[in-house]
N, C-alpha and C positions, 0 to 999 in steps of 0.2 A: 268731367274735366273740360276743360278750356282749353282748347286746344289753336292757341291764337298763330304759332306759326303755323299751320295750316290757312288759315285766311288774313294773314296780315304779309306782307311784302317784311323784310329785312330792315327798310328804310321806316316804314310804317311804326317800326314794335318801339317801347318806352322802354326807358333804362333797365328795369326791372326784369324784362319782359324779353330783354338782349342779354342780360348776363344769366338768367335760365337756361340760355342755348347752351352755353357751355356743358359740356359731355362732363368735363374736369377731367382726362383724360391724361393731362399733360403731357401731351407730343410737345406741343407748342414750344416744350420746357428742354426740348433736346436738342445741344448742339449741330447745326447742319449744315455740309461745307454746297462750294460748286468746282465741281474739275473742273478746272480749268488751267491750262500749262504755260499760260500766256502771263499771269497776275504771278508778281515776283512777290508783295508783303500783303496775307490775308485781311479780311479789310469788309464791314458790315454790308450790304447792298441793298438796296430795295426794287430791286428787276432782274429779269434771267433773259440772258440774248440766247437768240434761234441757237439750237443746237447745245444750249450747255443743258444738264441737267443736276437739281437737287442730290445731295447725297442726303441724310440720316444719320446719327453716330446715337449711340445705347448711353453718352454723354449728356449728364444734363447738371443745368445752373445749381450750383450749393443751396440758395434758395428751397430749391423744392424739399416737401417733408414725400416721400418718393412709397410712404405704407397709406398715406391719404391721399396723393396724387391732389397736391395744393399747394400754392405757395405760402412760404412763412411771413415773407414780406409784402402782401399782397398789393396792400394800398401803396406802396414806398417801392415796385418792384423797378419801377423805373429810372427811377433815381438812384437806385442801386445798382443795378444792372445797365446800363443807356440804350444798350442794343437788344434788350425785352423791345418786344412789339407789343404794343397794347392795340389790339383790334378793337377796328372801330367802324361805323356804317360808313365815314371820312375814307380811312385807308381799308374798303374790302375788294376794294378791283385789284388790288397788291396781295391778294392771298397766296400767290404761287409757294410758297414757303410754307404752306398749310398742308398737313395730311388729308388722301382722299377723306381718312372719316372723319375730318371734323366738322361740327356739327353746320358751323356758320359755313363753310364751303360746299357742304352739302344740300344747304338748304339755297346758298346761289347760285351754284348749280339744278336743282332744282328737282333734287332726289331725296329731298324730305330726310325726315329722322330716321337714323339705325335704331334695330328694334333692342336693343340694350340702351338707348339712352334712357338717362334718370328719370325725364320727364314723360317717358312709357314706362317707371319698373319705381314708380309709388316717390319719385324722388331719389332712389335708391344707385351708388353705384355701383353695386354689387354685380347685377348680368354686365354692365363695362367689363368688372374684374374678371368674373368668373368668363369671360368671351375672350380676355385675354386681349382687349382694346386698349386697353390702360398700360403705362410706362412701369407700372408696380410688380416688384422684382425683377426687373430687368437689365436693371442701368448702372454707374458709376459715377460719380458727381465728379464733375471738373473740375476740385481742387486734389482730388489724387489720381490722376492722371496729366501727363505730360501732354500738352497740347499738340507740341510736335505730330505725337504718333496717333491725331485722330481716325487715321485713316487704317488702323488695329481695329477702329473700336464704329468701324462702318454696319449696320442692321437694317436689313430689308423689314421685319415687321413692321416697323411704323409705317409702312405702305399699304399695310393689310386694310380692305373694308370689306365688312362678313355679304351686309347690304343694299 
């Protein structure tokens, strides 16, 4: 097996290698919010101020297939859902919103791929699902909840990182 992620930096990877790094957990599809009492209207942000903390919810985008943990409109996702972030080499520095188990974040931080990653398991997601590292079976769709009640859906499991 060519372990390109051990010999290349994220910036050196070609598009196919870059895409294959995604473990497919779909945690990036979870709605997140920053607890900030001074904000009147919620709005997307591309930074985290000192003292702020990201809260993950178990609410997912309506485009997500929660069984396969993949987007049903992957190539159109940023047009259909403007706040959907397409992670690239150019915006990798702003990955504060990605969970600690995210493969891109782990590699960026020098922690390597987790043992359950599909690249280390013959391309299969089964180890990831078995270890509870994906959103499978843990979520509700954003169109099924009142977003004003998002605080009722705060979840701690997205912050888990096994190894």
